[in-house]
C-alpha positions, 0 to 999 in steps of 0.5 A: 487451484494448486494441486498436490504435486505443485507444493515441496516439502517445505510448503512453498508452491513452485508454480506461481510465476507462471501466472506473471509476465515477469522476466524470468531472469531477475529476482524480483524482489519489489512487488512493494512498490507497484505491484506486478499484476497475473496474466488473467487479470490482465486479460479481463482488463483488455476484455473490458477494454474491448467492450468500452471501444465496442461502444464507448458512449453506451458503455460510459453512459449506461453500462459503467455505473452498475459495474463500477458499483459492483467492483466497489460492493467486491472490494467493500466486503474484502476491506470491511467497510460499506460500499457507500463509504468507498469511492475508486481513486487512481492511487493512494497518493490521490486519496491523501491529497483529496482528503488534505485539501478539502479539509480547512485549517487555520493558522496556529493549527497543528497537523501530526505525522511520523518520520516515516510517512511516504514522501508524497504524502508528506509533500501534500500535507507540507502544501495544505500546512504552509498555505494555512499557516499551520504547523506539521508535527513529525513525531520520530518513530524508530527503526529499528524499533522494538514493539508496537507500543513505542510507536504508539507512545510516540505518536501520542507524545506530540498530540497537543490541543491544537493537533486538527488532523493525523495522517499515519501510515498502516505499513510504512513504505521505507521501513516496512512497519505495521503501525498498530493503527486501530489503537493510534486511531482509537487514542487519537479520536478519544482526544478528538483527533481525526486520522487519515490513514495512508494504507498504500500497501495494506489491502492483501498484504494484512487483513483488514476491517475498516469499520472496526479501525474506525478512522475519519479517511483511509486510502489504498493501493489496489495495485500493490498486494492485490495485483489489480492493474495500475491505477486502482485504488479507493479512498474510504470516507466515513459516512458522518465525514463525507460532506466535506470530502470532495474529489481533486477535480470537480466536474459534472457531479458538483451539481447534479440533481440526481437523488438516487446516488450519493453527492459522494459518489456523483462526484468521486465516480465521474471526474472526468474521461479515463479509463475505468477498466483498472477498477472493474478489475478488482474483483477479478485480481481479489478472486484470482489470488484467494484461489492460488492457495486451498486457504485463500487469502488468510493463508496466502497472507501467512505464505508471504508473511513466512517467506519475507521472515526467511528472507529477512533472517537470511540477509540479517545473518549474512550481513550479520546485523540483529533483526531490526522489527519484531515478526508481528511488525512485518507483514509480506515486506521487510526493511533492514539497515544496510551498513553505513558507507556502503556504494551509492551504486549498490541498487544498480550493481544488483540490478545490473550484474546480479538481476536483482531488483530489490530498492534501497533508500538512501535518504535514510541514514543508515541506508535501508533495503526492503524485500518483498514477498509475493507469490511468485517469490521462492526462498532461492530469490533471497538466497541469491540476493544474500550470495550478491551481497557475500560477493560485494563485501568481499569487493568492498561496496558494503563499507562497514 
């Protein structure tokens, strides 16, 4: 845990970067893309890999299952779910696909989503709809946005008697908005519509209680805001829905005669040989980040939230634009619209000339820039980006 002399008067931690192997010359403002794993967690992964290679057969056959169960129990406690309703998957896109490709739809069915759904998951939704003759209905949630109730109203306006499933982000990737997911799940359930929540960005960015949210299906990454090794995610399937959900790869669990484990875990836990060490490191990641600040995870989330709001304020002032969303809809990421006509080489210029790693989405109109606030970020990172944007504006690269 940080000592008292690790704190500046403004409350920001001064030493977190030493725990990450990030390039010290780069202002890394894109934790939201792939996360960044701390060195102690990577060391733990190397330990598990060495244990595996000492006796691969013994590790996979005798040791892995109880280790997997323990990791799942600790993750379940963190996200507020029974461990028997969680399965590990390599990423949230796999979780979305597993649910969508397990369910049956028919001609005339409607699958509801929003215009802000993550592209990979939207492609999966399109695929199952086209195969079944169903229709994808898109609720156009605006950005900028005024309030969470605006998102609820627009989504619910697009529900019909033919709606069979809603695929909704918990925190959107493009616009970094926290959707009021519990209210949406509840209102959809009242119309007999199940919800598949794409929570890729939620664990570690905002407090989670999956039982309280009440969705039929919820999938999320552990390698983003939990900072676990890459390839660690989970799929939550409510117990009453588990019988129809199968992994993308059908393997030995499909005809196992074991009675000591659920069919859900028998199928999802073993889909073939792979490296399970990222999953086993999830408890280490939860524990490590949870001890960075005296107040644990609650303080860390609030700390990152305060940093990203300050970063957004600086950038909005620099670009002379209004804040595009209420503070309550922001976690540890924030997106803001760039001027129309800005150069389509802005990302490359910021990266190559100014050594700033920040994503820019040119598929949106206007283009969007998204900043992240991880434990290793400081306000100086956002000040550096703001200074770079002022230079590029003077050069005419930001349009008008």
